[in-house]
N, C-alpha and C positions, 0 to 999 in steps of 0.2 A: 504493500499499499504506499502511495506517495501523494501528497498534496503540496505542490511546489509553486511558489510565486517568486520569480527571480528578484534578488535583493533582500528578501525577508530572512530573518534568522532561522536556522535549521535545527530541528530536534529529532532525534532517533529514539523511538519507543522500543524498549526491550522487555518482553513479558517474563513471567515467572514460570515455575514448574507446572506441568499438566495443562498449560494454556497455549495459545497461539496468538498471532497478530490480530485475530478477530476480536480479542478482548478490549481493544482500544476503540471500538466503533462509536461509543458515545463521547470519548475524550477528543478524538481527532477534530471534529467540527468546532469544538470549543477552542481548541488551540489555533485552528485556522482563523477563526474569527478574531483572535488576538494578535494576528500577524505572523504566525509561525509557518514555515515550511515543515510539514510533518512527514517523517519516514518511519517505516516499521520493518521488523525482520522476524521471521519464523525460526525458532531455535530447533535444530534437528534432534535434540535429546527428548523432546516431547513429541511422541509419535503414536499413532494408532496401529502401527506395524510392530507386533511384539518381538520380531527378530531384529529390529533396528537397535543398534548398539552404540549410537553416538554418545560421546562423553562431553564434559565441560570444555575441553580443548576444541572439540568440533564446534561447539556453540560460540567459543571465542573467535574461531576462524570465520564463522558466518557473520559475526558482528563486524570484524575487521574488513571483510569483503563488502559489506553494505556501506561501511564508512568510506571505503575507497571510491565508491560510486557517487558520493555526495561532494559537490564543490563547496569550498570554503570551510569555515569553522562550524563545528557541530556541538550542540548540547545533547547529552544522553540522559534519558530518564530510565532508570533501572528498577523494576519491581521485584521484590521478594528474591527468589533464587537467581533472577536475572542479574542481580548485583554481583554475583560471582564471576560469570564469564565477562561481564562489562569491565570489572576490575582487572581481569587478565588482559582483555583485548585493548583497552584504552592505554595501557602502559606502553604499547609500542606504536600506537596510532599517532599521526602527526597533526590531526585536524580536530581534536577533541578539546573544546575550551572549558567545559564544566560537565560534571557528573551530578545528577540529582538522584539520590537513593530514596526510593519510595517504600517504606516498610521493607527494606531490602538488606541482604547480607553484605555488609561492608567489612570483609575479612582481610587478613593480613597474609603475606607470603607464607607458604607452607600449610595454610589452613584449607580445609574442605568442609562441606556440610556434615559428612559422615564423621570426620574427625572431631568437630566441635559438639557433636550430639551426645557424647558420653556413652556411646554404644547403643543409642536408641535408633540408629538408622543402619540398614545393611551396608556392607562394604563389598566391592567387587567390580569386575568388568563385564558381567553378564546379568541379565534379569531386569525386570521393570518394577517400578513402584506403582501400586494402584492409586486411583484417585482417592483423596482423603474422605473419610466417612462423613456423611451429611454436609457436603460442601455448601449447600444453600445457606446453612447456618454458620459454618465456620469460615468460609471464604467470602460470603456475600451477605453477612448478617444484617446490613442496613440497606441493602438494595431492594428494589420492588420485587414482588413475587415473580412477576413476568421476566424481569431482567435476570434474576437469579436462576430461574428455571431454564431460560435460553442458554445462559452460560454453562450451567451444569451439564446440559446435553452435549456440549462441545469439548468437554475436558477429555484428555487422552492420557495413557500411561506415561510415566517419566522413567528414564533409564537409571538403574542403580549407579552405573559408571559416572554419570553427571554429578552425582553427590559424593563420589569417591575421589575424584582427581583433585589434587591440591593446587593452589595458586602458585605460580612461579614468579609473579610480580604483583605489585599493588599500586594501581594507577593513582589512587587518591593521595599517594605521597608526593606526586609531582603535578597532578591535575587538580585544580580547584574543585571542591565538592560541597554539596549541601545535602541535608537529610530531612525527610518529611516523616514524622512519627505519626502512626495511626493509633489513636488512643483507645479504640474499642476493638483492637485486633485480637482474635482468638487463635490465630495460627502462630504469629510471631509476637510474643509478649512485649508490651510496651517498655517494660524495664529493660529487656534485652536490646530493643531498638535504641533506647536512650544511651546505653553503654556503647553501642557501635557508632551512634551519631557523634560521639566525642572525637572521632577521627575526621569529621567534616569541619569545615570553616564555621558553618552555622547550621542551626536546625530550626524546623518549623513543626507545627502540630496541626492535626486535623481530628475532629471528633468523629472518626469513621471507623468502619471495619477494615479488613485487610485489602479491600478492593474499591477505593474511592472513585476509581475511573468509571465505575458503574453506578455507585450510589450518589455521588456529588461531582460529576465531571466539570461542571461550571466553576465550582469552588476550587477544585484541584487545578484547573487550567490557570486560574488567576494566581494561585499560590506558586505554581511553577514559574510563571512569568515574573513574579516578585522575587523568587529565589535566584533567578538568573540575572535580574537587573543589576 
C-alpha cells in the first residue's frame, strides 16, 4: 500500500505479529489527511502458509527493501513485534530520520522476544505460533465490535523463528526515536512499555488498547504527527 504526494513527509507503517499491512486501513487516510506520504510493508514471518519459516532477519530485509524504494527521509512507525525488525533494519538504512515505537518492543543488541520472555515463548527455527486467545478482547479491546471482528478474521500464524532470532544492531542508539505507550494494553503491559520507552528521546501516552490504529486512528495520527514534529 502506498499513498504518495511528492514533497510530503514519508512514513512507513510496520505491523506486529499475526497481522499484515491490512491492519492500517483506518490509520492511512488519517495520516494522508495530515500531509503524510504513507507506505506499508507485509512482514513474511506472519503467514497463512504453515510451512513458511521466515524469521526476524527476513522481516528486517523486507523493511530495508521497502525503505530502498522510498525517496528521501522516512519516519517509521513500528507496532508491537514490528519494533524488533525495525530496530534491526533501520540500523543500516541511510534514509530513516525517526522511529516511532507504538506499544512496541524497543530491544537492545542480543535481545530476542523469546530471550526476554523468561521461557514463556518457544524457541527454535521451525513451527508457528497460533493467534492469541480471544484476540477481540486482548488485541482490540476498545475497538468497535465490527472492526475487532474483521481484524480477527484476518490474523494468521506467526513463525517461532521470528521470536527466536536476536538483534545484531539497535537503531535507536543512532536514530532519533519516540515511544507511544498504550495505557489499556492487555498484551504488552504498560509498565513494560514504560521501561522500554526510556530508550527513546521522548514518550507519549494514549488511553487505548494494544491497537489504537483501529480504535482511535484520528487521535493516533495526530499524536504521530506531534511526535515527529
